[in-house]
PDB file as gemmi writes it, atoms N, CA and C in Angstrom:
CRYST1    1.000    1.000    1.000  90.00  90.00  90.00 P 1                      
ATOM      1  N   MET A   1       0.819  -1.140  -0.038  1.00  0.00           N  
ATOM      2  CA  MET A   1      -0.249  -0.304  -0.070  1.00  0.00           C  
ATOM      3  C   MET A   1       0.876   1.763   0.099  1.00  0.00           C  
ATOM      4  N   PRO A   2       2.533   1.140   0.382  1.00  0.00           N  
ATOM      5  CA  PRO A   2       2.682   2.503   0.842  1.00  0.00           C  
ATOM      6  C   PRO A   2       3.061   3.348  -1.253  1.00  0.00           C  
ATOM      7  N   ARG A   3       3.043   2.287  -1.814  1.00  0.00           N  
ATOM      8  CA  ARG A   3       3.296   2.546  -3.024  1.00  0.00           C  
ATOM      9  C   ARG A   3       2.267   3.270  -3.912  1.00  0.00           C  
ATOM     10  N   VAL A   4       0.529   3.122  -3.295  1.00  0.00           N  
ATOM     11  CA  VAL A   4      -0.611   3.862  -3.880  1.00  0.00           C  
ATOM     12  C   VAL A   4      -0.526   5.232  -3.174  1.00  0.00           C  
ATOM     13  N   CYS A   5       0.273   5.026  -1.489  1.00  0.00           N  
ATOM     14  CA  CYS A   5      -0.289   6.311  -0.965  1.00  0.00           C  
ATOM     15  C   CYS A   5       0.685   7.542  -2.090  1.00  0.00           C  
ATOM     16  N   CYS A   6       2.218   7.028  -2.348  1.00  0.00           N  
ATOM     17  CA  CYS A   6       3.350   7.732  -2.598  1.00  0.00           C  
ATOM     18  C   CYS A   6       2.540   8.341  -3.977  1.00  0.00           C  
ATOM     19  N   CYS A   7       1.797   7.227  -5.018  1.00  0.00           N  
ATOM     20  CA  CYS A   7       1.092   8.299  -5.959  1.00  0.00           C  
ATOM     21  C   CYS A   7      -0.222   9.401  -6.117  1.00  0.00           C  
ATOM     22  N   HIS A   8      -0.617   8.857  -4.321  1.00  0.00           N  
ATOM     23  CA  HIS A   8      -1.163   9.968  -4.574  1.00  0.00           C  
ATOM     24  C   HIS A   8      -0.974  11.123  -4.172  1.00  0.00           C  
ATOM     25  N   LEU A   9       0.376  11.032  -3.155  1.00  0.00           N  
ATOM     26  CA  LEU A   9       0.381  11.981  -3.136  1.00  0.00           C  
ATOM     27  C   LEU A   9       1.074  12.457  -3.904  1.00  0.00           C  
ATOM     28  N   GLU A  10       2.002  12.139  -4.865  1.00  0.00           N  
ATOM     29  CA  GLU A  10       2.700  13.053  -6.314  1.00  0.00           C  
ATOM     30  C   GLU A  10       1.638  13.598  -6.976  1.00  0.00           C  
ATOM     31  N   PHE A  11       0.296  12.768  -7.218  1.00  0.00           N  
ATOM     32  CA  PHE A  11      -0.812  13.500  -7.804  1.00  0.00           C  
ATOM     33  C   PHE A  11      -1.021  14.851  -7.510  1.00  0.00           C  
ATOM     34  N   ALA A  12      -1.119  14.907  -5.879  1.00  0.00           N  
ATOM     35  CA  ALA A  12      -1.606  16.267  -5.149  1.00  0.00           C  
ATOM     36  C   ALA A  12      -0.740  16.983  -5.669  1.00  0.00           C  
ATOM     37  N   ARG A  13       0.295  16.623  -5.258  1.00  0.00           N  
ATOM     38  CA  ARG A  13       1.630  17.859  -5.592  1.00  0.00           C  
ATOM     39  C   ARG A  13       1.786  18.561  -6.787  1.00  0.00           C  
ATOM     40  N   VAL A  14       1.120  18.013  -7.873  1.00  0.00           N  
ATOM     41  CA  VAL A  14       1.471  17.929  -9.371  1.00  0.00           C  
ATOM     42  C   VAL A  14       0.000  19.188  -8.972  1.00  0.00           C  
ATOM     43  N   VAL A  15      -1.435  18.480  -8.789  1.00  0.00           N  
ATOM     44  CA  VAL A  15      -2.900  19.494  -8.519  1.00  0.00           C  
ATOM     45  C   VAL A  15      -2.315  20.891  -7.812  1.00  0.00           C  
ATOM     46  N   LEU A  16      -1.764  20.853  -6.557  1.00  0.00           N  
ATOM     47  CA  LEU A  16      -2.133  22.099  -5.835  1.00  0.00           C  
ATOM     48  C   LEU A  16      -1.107  22.889  -6.428  1.00  0.00           C  
ATOM     49  N   LYS A  17       0.192  22.257  -6.905  1.00  0.00           N  
ATOM     50  CA  LYS A  17       1.454  23.188  -7.335  1.00  0.00           C  
ATOM     51  C   LYS A  17       0.828  24.350  -9.115  1.00  0.00           C  
ATOM     52  N   CYS A  18      -0.796  23.742  -9.423  1.00  0.00           N  
ATOM     53  CA  CYS A  18      -0.922  24.580 -10.694  1.00  0.00           C  
ATOM     54  C   CYS A  18      -0.398  23.965 -11.646  1.00  0.00           C  
ATOM     55  N   GLN A  19       1.197  23.209 -11.673  1.00  0.00           N  
ATOM     56  CA  GLN A  19       1.798  22.523 -12.526  1.00  0.00           C  
ATOM     57  C   GLN A  19       0.946  22.195 -13.823  1.00  0.00           C  
ATOM     58  N   SER A  20       1.654  21.766 -14.976  1.00  0.00           N  
ATOM     59  CA  SER A  20       0.660  21.000 -15.991  1.00  0.00           C  
ATOM     60  C   SER A  20       1.112  19.564 -15.821  1.00  0.00           C  
ATOM     61  N   GLY A  21      -0.426  18.915 -16.013  1.00  0.00           N  
ATOM     62  CA  GLY A  21      -0.142  17.129 -16.205  1.00  0.00           C  
ATOM     63  C   GLY A  21       1.163  16.928 -16.665  1.00  0.00           C  
ATOM     64  N   TRP A  22       0.693  15.141 -16.657  1.00  0.00           N  
ATOM     65  CA  TRP A  22       1.964  14.399 -17.210  1.00  0.00           C  
ATOM     66  C   TRP A  22       1.507  14.130 -18.224  1.00  0.00           C  
ATOM     67  N   PHE A  23       0.832  14.736 -19.221  1.00  0.00           N  
ATOM     68  CA  PHE A  23       0.080  14.514 -20.605  1.00  0.00           C  
ATOM     69  C   PHE A  23       1.614  15.260 -21.604  1.00  0.00           C  
ATOM     70  N   PHE A  24       2.004  16.722 -21.273  1.00  0.00           N  
ATOM     71  CA  PHE A  24       2.603  17.109 -21.467  1.00  0.00           C  
ATOM     72  C   PHE A  24       4.128  16.869 -21.243  1.00  0.00           C  
ATOM     73  N   ALA A  25       4.391  15.765 -20.414  1.00  0.00           N  
ATOM     74  CA  ALA A  25       5.873  15.338 -20.410  1.00  0.00           C  
ATOM     75  C   ALA A  25       5.911  14.162 -21.221  1.00  0.00           C  
ATOM     76  N   PRO A  26       7.501  14.174 -21.539  1.00  0.00           N  
ATOM     77  CA  PRO A  26       8.070  13.222 -22.305  1.00  0.00           C  
ATOM     78  C   PRO A  26       8.344  11.870 -21.565  1.00  0.00           C  
ATOM     79  N   SER A  27       7.676  10.765 -22.594  1.00  0.00           N  
ATOM     80  CA  SER A  27       7.107   9.718 -22.405  1.00  0.00           C  
ATOM     81  C   SER A  27       8.615   8.484 -22.646  1.00  0.00           C  
ATOM     82  N   PHE A  28       8.798   7.507 -22.018  1.00  0.00           N  
ATOM     83  CA  PHE A  28      10.010   6.593 -22.030  1.00  0.00           C  
ATOM     84  C   PHE A  28       9.691   6.143 -23.446  1.00  0.00           C  
ATOM     85  N   GLY A  29      11.313   6.040 -24.054  1.00  0.00           N  
ATOM     86  CA  GLY A  29      11.534   5.496 -24.964  1.00  0.00           C  
ATOM     87  C   GLY A  29      11.973   6.520 -26.478  1.00  0.00           C  
ATOM     88  N   VAL A  30      12.806   6.097 -27.471  1.00  0.00           N  
ATOM     89  CA  VAL A  30      12.809   7.121 -28.518  1.00  0.00           C  
ATOM     90  C   VAL A  30      11.791   7.994 -29.265  1.00  0.00           C  
ATOM     91  N   ALA A  31      11.215   6.773 -29.815  1.00  0.00           N  
ATOM     92  CA  ALA A  31       9.933   7.586 -30.521  1.00  0.00           C  
ATOM     93  C   ALA A  31       8.841   8.094 -29.743  1.00  0.00           C  
ATOM     94  N   ALA A  32       8.589   8.038 -28.323  1.00  0.00           N  
ATOM     95  CA  ALA A  32       7.962   8.925 -27.223  1.00  0.00           C  
ATOM     96  C   ALA A  32       8.722  10.286 -27.579  1.00  0.00           C  
ATOM     97  N   ILE A  33       9.984  10.470 -27.180  1.00  0.00           N  
ATOM     98  CA  ILE A  33      10.681  11.548 -26.862  1.00  0.00           C  
ATOM     99  C   ILE A  33      10.706  12.191 -28.330  1.00  0.00           C  
ATOM    100  N   PHE A  34      10.657  11.830 -29.153  1.00  0.00           N  
ATOM    101  CA  PHE A  34      10.535  12.710 -30.859  1.00  0.00           C  
ATOM    102  C   PHE A  34       9.323  13.057 -30.987  1.00  0.00           C  
ATOM    103  N   ARG A  35       8.275  12.526 -30.587  1.00  0.00           N  
ATOM    104  CA  ARG A  35       7.217  12.725 -30.556  1.00  0.00           C  
ATOM    105  C   ARG A  35       7.016  13.983 -29.704  1.00  0.00           C  
ATOM    106  N   PHE A  36       7.264  14.145 -28.281  1.00  0.00           N  
ATOM    107  CA  PHE A  36       7.143  14.918 -27.343  1.00  0.00           C  
ATOM    108  C   PHE A  36       7.951  16.575 -28.146  1.00  0.00           C  
ATOM    109  N   ILE A  37       9.146  16.026 -28.518  1.00  0.00           N  
ATOM    110  CA  ILE A  37      10.207  16.954 -28.940  1.00  0.00           C  
ATOM    111  C   ILE A  37       9.287  18.241 -30.282  1.00  0.00           C  
ATOM    112  N   LEU A  38       8.355  17.115 -30.968  1.00  0.00           N  
ATOM    113  CA  LEU A  38       7.553  17.809 -32.103  1.00  0.00           C  
ATOM    114  C   LEU A  38       6.706  18.208 -31.720  1.00  0.00           C  
ATOM    115  N   PHE A  39       6.092  17.992 -30.797  1.00  0.00           N  
ATOM    116  CA  PHE A  39       5.188  18.890 -29.801  1.00  0.00           C  
ATOM    117  C   PHE A  39       5.178  19.873 -29.820  1.00  0.00           C  
ATOM    118  N   PHE A  40       6.449  19.837 -28.740  1.00  0.00           N  
ATOM    119  CA  PHE A  40       7.403  21.254 -28.076  1.00  0.00           C  
ATOM    120  C   PHE A  40       7.458  22.055 -28.824  1.00  0.00           C  
ATOM    121  N   GLN A  41       7.854  21.856 -30.151  1.00  0.00           N  
ATOM    122  CA  GLN A  41       8.299  22.695 -30.885  1.00  0.00           C  
ATOM    123  C   GLN A  41       7.125  23.622 -31.558  1.00  0.00           C  
ATOM    124  N   GLY A  42       6.388  22.671 -31.936  1.00  0.00           N  
ATOM    125  CA  GLY A  42       4.620  23.506 -32.585  1.00  0.00           C  
ATOM    126  C   GLY A  42       4.222  24.695 -31.378  1.00  0.00           C  
ATOM    127  N   PHE A  43       4.314  24.642 -30.261  1.00  0.00           N  
ATOM    128  CA  PHE A  43       4.165  26.046 -29.437  1.00  0.00           C  
ATOM    129  C   PHE A  43       5.452  26.899 -29.088  1.00  0.00           C  
ATOM    130  N   HIS A  44       6.790  26.487 -28.939  1.00  0.00           N  
ATOM    131  CA  HIS A  44       7.954  27.188 -28.705  1.00  0.00           C  
ATOM    132  C   HIS A  44       9.648  27.100 -29.482  1.00  0.00           C  
ATOM    133  N   ASN A  45       9.207  27.840 -30.783  1.00  0.00           N  
ATOM    134  CA  ASN A  45      10.130  28.042 -31.465  1.00  0.00           C  
ATOM    135  C   ASN A  45      11.715  27.579 -30.898  1.00  0.00           C  
ATOM    136  N   TRP A  46      12.082  26.751 -30.339  1.00  0.00           N  
ATOM    137  CA  TRP A  46      13.117  26.564 -29.430  1.00  0.00           C  
ATOM    138  C   TRP A  46      14.677  26.399 -29.910  1.00  0.00           C  
ATOM    139  N   THR A  47      14.237  26.271 -31.489  1.00  0.00           N  
ATOM    140  CA  THR A  47      15.650  26.357 -32.290  1.00  0.00           C  
ATOM    141  C   THR A  47      16.457  26.940 -33.097  1.00  0.00           C  
ATOM    142  N   LEU A  48      15.562  28.365 -32.732  1.00  0.00           N  
ATOM    143  CA  LEU A  48      16.247  29.690 -33.559  1.00  0.00           C  
ATOM    144  C   LEU A  48      16.643  30.489 -31.807  1.00  0.00           C  
ATOM    145  N   ASN A  49      16.417  30.091 -30.877  1.00  0.00           N  
ATOM    146  CA  ASN A  49      16.507  30.858 -29.657  1.00  0.00           C  
ATOM    147  C   ASN A  49      18.533  30.446 -29.209  1.00  0.00           C  
ATOM    148  N   PRO A  50      19.252  32.026 -29.589  1.00  0.00           N  
ATOM    149  CA  PRO A  50      20.163  31.877 -29.559  1.00  0.00           C  
ATOM    150  C   PRO A  50      21.135  31.705 -28.519  1.00  0.00           C  
ATOM    151  N   PHE A  51      20.984  31.422 -27.306  1.00  0.00           N  
ATOM    152  CA  PHE A  51      21.146  30.332 -26.482  1.00  0.00           C  
ATOM    153  C   PHE A  51      21.186  28.818 -27.125  1.00  0.00           C  
ATOM    154  N   HIS A  52      20.193  28.109 -27.384  1.00  0.00           N  
ATOM    155  CA  HIS A  52      20.199  27.250 -28.031  1.00  0.00           C  
ATOM    156  C   HIS A  52      21.735  26.823 -29.246  1.00  0.00           C  
ATOM    157  N   MET A  53      20.964  27.885 -29.727  1.00  0.00           N  
ATOM    158  CA  MET A  53      22.309  27.972 -31.104  1.00  0.00           C  
ATOM    159  C   MET A  53      23.597  27.952 -30.556  1.00  0.00           C  
ATOM    160  N   MET A  54      24.042  28.436 -29.644  1.00  0.00           N  
ATOM    161  CA  MET A  54      25.440  28.430 -28.756  1.00  0.00           C  
ATOM    162  C   MET A  54      25.747  27.258 -28.256  1.00  0.00           C  
ATOM    163  N   GLY A  55      24.506  26.917 -27.473  1.00  0.00           N  
ATOM    164  CA  GLY A  55      24.755  25.484 -26.736  1.00  0.00           C  
ATOM    165  C   GLY A  55      24.928  24.061 -28.082  1.00  0.00           C  
ATOM    166  N   VAL A  56      24.321  23.972 -28.865  1.00  0.00           N  
ATOM    167  CA  VAL A  56      24.695  23.142 -29.688  1.00  0.00           C  
ATOM    168  C   VAL A  56      25.948  23.477 -30.850  1.00  0.00           C  
ATOM    169  N   ALA A  57      25.886  24.400 -31.155  1.00  0.00           N  
ATOM    170  CA  ALA A  57      27.240  24.983 -31.416  1.00  0.00           C  
ATOM    171  C   ALA A  57      28.667  24.534 -30.567  1.00  0.00           C  
ATOM    172  N   GLY A  58      28.646  24.934 -29.253  1.00  0.00           N  
ATOM    173  CA  GLY A  58      29.494  23.848 -28.160  1.00  0.00           C  
ATOM    174  C   GLY A  58      29.728  22.841 -28.105  1.00  0.00           C  
ATOM    175  N   VAL A  59      28.428  22.117 -28.019  1.00  0.00           N  
ATOM    176  CA  VAL A  59      28.902  20.613 -28.361  1.00  0.00           C  
ATOM    177  C   VAL A  59      29.407  20.030 -28.971  1.00  0.00           C  
ATOM    178  N   LEU A  60      28.669  20.429 -30.289  1.00  0.00           N  
ATOM    179  CA  LEU A  60      29.486  20.192 -32.083  1.00  0.00           C  
ATOM    180  C   LEU A  60      31.237  20.234 -31.780  1.00  0.00           C  
ATOM    181  N   GLY A  61      31.143  21.678 -31.405  1.00  0.00           N  
ATOM    182  CA  GLY A  61      32.450  21.768 -31.552  1.00  0.00           C  
ATOM    183  C   GLY A  61      33.915  20.978 -30.693  1.00  0.00           C  
ATOM    184  N   ALA A  62      32.638  20.854 -29.236  1.00  0.00           N  
ATOM    185  CA  ALA A  62      34.158  20.144 -27.829  1.00  0.00           C  
ATOM    186  C   ALA A  62      34.179  18.706 -28.669  1.00  0.00           C  
ATOM    187  N   ALA A  63      33.075  18.543 -29.421  1.00  0.00           N  
ATOM    188  CA  ALA A  63      33.169  16.690 -30.066  1.00  0.00           C  
ATOM    189  C   ALA A  63      34.062  17.027 -31.236  1.00  0.00           C  
ATOM    190  N   LEU A  64      34.178  18.326 -31.788  1.00  0.00           N  
ATOM    191  CA  LEU A  64      35.601  18.373 -33.075  1.00  0.00           C  
ATOM    192  C   LEU A  64      37.050  18.483 -32.162  1.00  0.00           C  
ATOM    193  N   LEU A  65      36.949  19.126 -31.375  1.00  0.00           N  
ATOM    194  CA  LEU A  65      38.457  19.210 -30.816  1.00  0.00           C  
ATOM    195  C   LEU A  65      38.559  17.876 -29.955  1.00  0.00           C  
ATOM    196  N   CYS A  66      37.660  16.848 -29.217  1.00  0.00           N  
ATOM    197  CA  CYS A  66      38.121  15.708 -28.487  1.00  0.00           C  
ATOM    198  C   CYS A  66      38.302  14.941 -30.020  1.00  0.00           C  
ATOM    199  N   ALA A  67      37.642  15.062 -31.113  1.00  0.00           N  
ATOM    200  CA  ALA A  67      38.156  13.908 -31.954  1.00  0.00           C  
ATOM    201  C   ALA A  67      39.776  14.235 -32.781  1.00  0.00           C  
ATOM    202  N   ILE A  68      40.117  15.769 -32.661  1.00  0.00           N  
ATOM    203  CA  ILE A  68      41.181  16.186 -33.276  1.00  0.00           C  
ATOM    204  C   ILE A  68      42.315  15.684 -32.006  1.00  0.00           C  
ATOM    205  N   HIS A  69      42.266  15.789 -30.636  1.00  0.00           N  
ATOM    206  CA  HIS A  69      42.812  15.307 -29.921  1.00  0.00           C  
ATOM    207  C   HIS A  69      43.275  14.360 -30.103  1.00  0.00           C  
ATOM    208  N   GLY A  70      42.406  13.612 -29.599  1.00  0.00           N  
ATOM    209  CA  GLY A  70      42.258  11.989 -29.712  1.00  0.00           C  
ATOM    210  C   GLY A  70      42.939  11.294 -30.662  1.00  0.00           C  
ATOM    211  N   ALA A  71      42.668  12.010 -32.231  1.00  0.00           N  
ATOM    212  CA  ALA A  71      43.659  11.414 -33.355  1.00  0.00           C  
ATOM    213  C   ALA A  71      45.021  12.173 -33.364  1.00  0.00           C  
ATOM    214  N   THR A  72      45.874  13.710 -33.131  1.00  0.00           N  
ATOM    215  CA  THR A  72      46.657  13.377 -32.680  1.00  0.00           C  
ATOM    216  C   THR A  72      47.908  12.852 -31.456  1.00  0.00           C  
ATOM    217  N   VAL A  73      47.587  12.885 -30.437  1.00  0.00           N  
ATOM    218  CA  VAL A  73      47.673  11.591 -29.288  1.00  0.00           C  
ATOM    219  C   VAL A  73      47.658  10.066 -29.783  1.00  0.00           C  
ATOM    220  N   GLU A  74      47.017   9.283 -30.882  1.00  0.00           N  
ATOM    221  CA  GLU A  74      47.182   8.368 -31.068  1.00  0.00           C  
ATOM    222  C   GLU A  74      48.361   8.880 -32.261  1.00  0.00           C  
ATOM    223  N   ASN A  75      48.593   9.575 -32.803  1.00  0.00           N  
ATOM    224  CA  ASN A  75      49.638   9.758 -33.834  1.00  0.00           C  
ATOM    225  C   ASN A  75      50.935   9.874 -33.416  1.00  0.00           C  
ATOM    226  N   THR A  76      50.708  10.462 -32.429  1.00  0.00           N  
ATOM    227  CA  THR A  76      52.164  10.724 -31.747  1.00  0.00           C  
ATOM    228  C   THR A  76      52.524   9.143 -30.751  1.00  0.00           C  
ATOM    229  N   LEU A  77      51.575   8.687 -30.646  1.00  0.00           N  
ATOM    230  CA  LEU A  77      51.739   7.284 -29.908  1.00  0.00           C  
ATOM    231  C   LEU A  77      52.641   6.081 -30.950  1.00  0.00           C  
ATOM    232  N   PHE A  78      52.192   6.516 -31.919  1.00  0.00           N  
ATOM    233  CA  PHE A  78      52.608   5.238 -32.894  1.00  0.00           C  
ATOM    234  C   PHE A  78      53.860   5.079 -33.372  1.00  0.00           C  
ATOM    235  N   GLU A  79      54.616   4.065 -32.810  1.00  0.00           N  
ATOM    236  CA  GLU A  79      55.860   3.787 -33.108  1.00  0.00           C  
ATOM    237  C   GLU A  79      55.889   2.738 -34.286  1.00  0.00           C  
ATOM    238  N   ASP A  80      57.027   2.898 -35.235  1.00  0.00           N  
ATOM    239  CA  ASP A  80      56.816   2.160 -36.006  1.00  0.00           C  
ATOM    240  C   ASP A  80      58.643   1.992 -36.529  1.00  0.00           C  
ATOM    241  N   GLY A  81      59.629   1.880 -35.538  1.00  0.00           N  
ATOM    242  CA  GLY A  81      60.623   1.148 -35.970  1.00  0.00           C  
ATOM    243  C   GLY A  81      61.644   2.491 -35.718  1.00  0.00           C  
ATOM    244  N   ASP A  82      61.847   3.105 -36.581  1.00  0.00           N  
ATOM    245  CA  ASP A  82      63.070   4.136 -36.641  1.00  0.00           C  
ATOM    246  C   ASP A  82      62.185   5.551 -36.408  1.00  0.00           C  
ATOM    247  N   GLY A  83      60.880   5.533 -37.177  1.00  0.00           N  
ATOM    248  CA  GLY A  83      60.331   6.777 -37.546  1.00  0.00           C  
ATOM    249  C   GLY A  83      59.070   7.164 -35.970  1.00  0.00           C  
ATOM    250  N   ALA A  84      59.628   6.587 -35.065  1.00  0.00           N  
ATOM    251  CA  ALA A  84      59.241   6.668 -33.533  1.00  0.00           C  
ATOM    252  C   ALA A  84      58.588   8.181 -33.314  1.00  0.00           C  
ATOM    253  N   ASN A  85      59.512   8.908 -33.586  1.00  0.00           N  
ATOM    254  CA  ASN A  85      58.937  10.400 -33.118  1.00  0.00           C  
ATOM    255  C   ASN A  85      58.653  10.578 -34.498  1.00  0.00           C  
ATOM    256  N   THR A  86      57.297  11.632 -34.174  1.00  0.00           N  
ATOM    257  CA  THR A  86      56.770  12.139 -35.300  1.00  0.00           C  
ATOM    258  C   THR A  86      56.972  14.161 -35.811  1.00  0.00           C  
ATOM    259  N   PHE A  87      57.761  14.440 -34.739  1.00  0.00           N  
ATOM    260  CA  PHE A  87      58.075  15.881 -34.876  1.00  0.00           C  
ATOM    261  C   PHE A  87      59.323  16.104 -35.492  1.00  0.00           C  
TER     262      PHE A  87                                                      
END                                                                             
């Protein structure tokens, strides 16, 4: 019975705080997340938000820098006899 009690308390918390219901929350699964993103995009054009653009550029730029750094480290660690030093 404690599990049922917790569920009712959670529902009361959502209702009393005037929060939107669970209908607008993303569900589990990849398709459900994409459905929620498309639904949310219809009301809020968050892809044109400059802070979102900077965040995406930052994540992609960091991934590029990590790839460049990893390739450089792997290249300098490669030993092939006489040409062990790549500098």
